[in-house]
N, C-alpha and C positions, 0 to 999 in steps of 0.2 A: 504494500500500500504506500509506503514511503517513497519507493522508486516511481510509482505512478504519479505522485504529487510533484516530483522534481522535474521542472521544465527543461533542465539541462541534459536529462537522460533521453537519448533518442531511441535506443533499442535496448531490450533486456531479454535475458533468457535464463531459465532456471536449470541448474545442473548440467550445462552443456560441455563441461570438460572435467577431466580427472587427471591429477598428477600422480605418478607412480614412481617409486624409488626403492632402493634396497639400502639397508643399514645394518651392519653387523649380522649379515646373513638372513635378515628378516625383511619381508616385503611390506611396504606401506603404501597407502593411497589416501588422497585427499580430494574431495569434491567441494569446491567453493559453492556457496548458496546460489549466487547469481553471477552472471557476466553481463555488463552493460556497456553501452557506447555513450560516453559523455564527452561532448565537445570534440567528437571525432576520434577519441582515444579509448582503447579498451580498458575497462575497469573491472577488476575482479573483486566481488563483494562477499564478505564472510559475515554471517550473523554471529555475534558474540554469544557464547553460551552463558547461562547463569553462573556456572562454576568454572573458573579459569584453572585448568589443570596443566601439569607439565606437558602433557601431550598436545594440548591446544597451543601452548607457547612454541613447542618444537615445530608443529605444523605451520605456524605463522612464519617461522624462520625459513623453512623450506619454501613456502609460497613467496616470500620476499626475494629469495635468490632466483627462483624461476621467473618472477615478474620482472626483476631487473634485467635478466637476460633477454626476455621477450619484449621489453618496453611497455609493460602494462603498469597501470596504477593499481594499488590495493587499497580497499577501504573496508574497515571493520565497522559494522553498524550494530548498535545496541538496539535490539527490538523494543518497541514501546511496551509498556505494561500498565496495568491498572486503569485509571480513568483515561489516560491518554490513548490507550489501545481501544477502550470502549468508544471514545469520541471518534477515532479514526475509522472504526468499523461502521459507525453510524454515518459518517460523512462519505465513506466509500459507496454506500448505497445511493448517494445523490450525486455521484461523479459525472453521470451522463445526463445532461438536461434535455432529454428527448421531448419533454412536454413544454419546453420554453418557447414563448412567443417573442418575436423580434422586439428588442428594446426593453423587455421586462428586467433583464439583468442590470442594465444601466440605471433604469428607474429605481430599482431596489437599492443598488449600491449608493446612489445619490442620497439616500435617506440616512446613511451612516457616516456623514462627514464629521459628526461628533458621536462618541460612544452612546449607544442606547440598546435596549433589549431587541432581540430579533423580532419578537411579536410586535413591538411598537413600530419598528421600521416597515414591517409588512403592512400593518394598518395604515401608516402614513403613505405608502405607495399604492394603497387601495387595491391590493392583491387579495385573492381568496386565501383564507388563513392557512390551510394545509399546503396548498401549492406554493404559497409565498414562503413558508418555513422551509419546504424542500428546496426552493430556489436559493434561499439564504445559505442552507447547508452546502449546496453546490458551489456557491461563491466562496464559502470558507474552504471547501476542498480545493478549488482552483486558486486559492490564496489571493482572491480579490477582496474578500472580507477577512477580518482577523478577530480572534477571540482567545481567551485564556484556555488552552487545551488541558490545563491541570485541574480544571473543575468540570463536573458533568455538564455536557452540552444539552440544553433544552431550549424551547422557544423563549424562556425567560433569561437566557444567557445574554450578556452584553457583547456586542460586535461593533466594529468600526472599520473605516478605511484609513489608511495612512495618508497624510497630506500629499496631494498631487497624484493619487492613485486612481481616482474615479475616471473611467474612460467609457 
């Protein structure tokens, strides 16, 4: 979900490669979580586990050597948890605005030049309540509206646009 929200990521693929090597007579393998194309450059993305073990550190060292030889970037992502994950999952459902009427996104975004609740912005834009909240969630997903992702996202959450962002 985080890669979907990143406008710099052009392409991404899950598990498309595997590194294999031998050490002290034992075979090892590593499958990075994702490979992405960011700004025209290959980026190998690993999801950091909850517990960082010696094996994790060793695999990251091997990956760094392989990446340096191949000219790849390596990024370790810490998966969101708790409220942030809940919010991202809610926003993910609103990522595609197939129900959007031309101009509604701009009309709604214009209501948030100062922080206010999502419900108030939807009302001020004279949009239907449920569709308007879905549109606000889509705008947050697209990072055209902003909110505090550390608190549960509801229609009562405060949202805003940063100065100069309304387009």
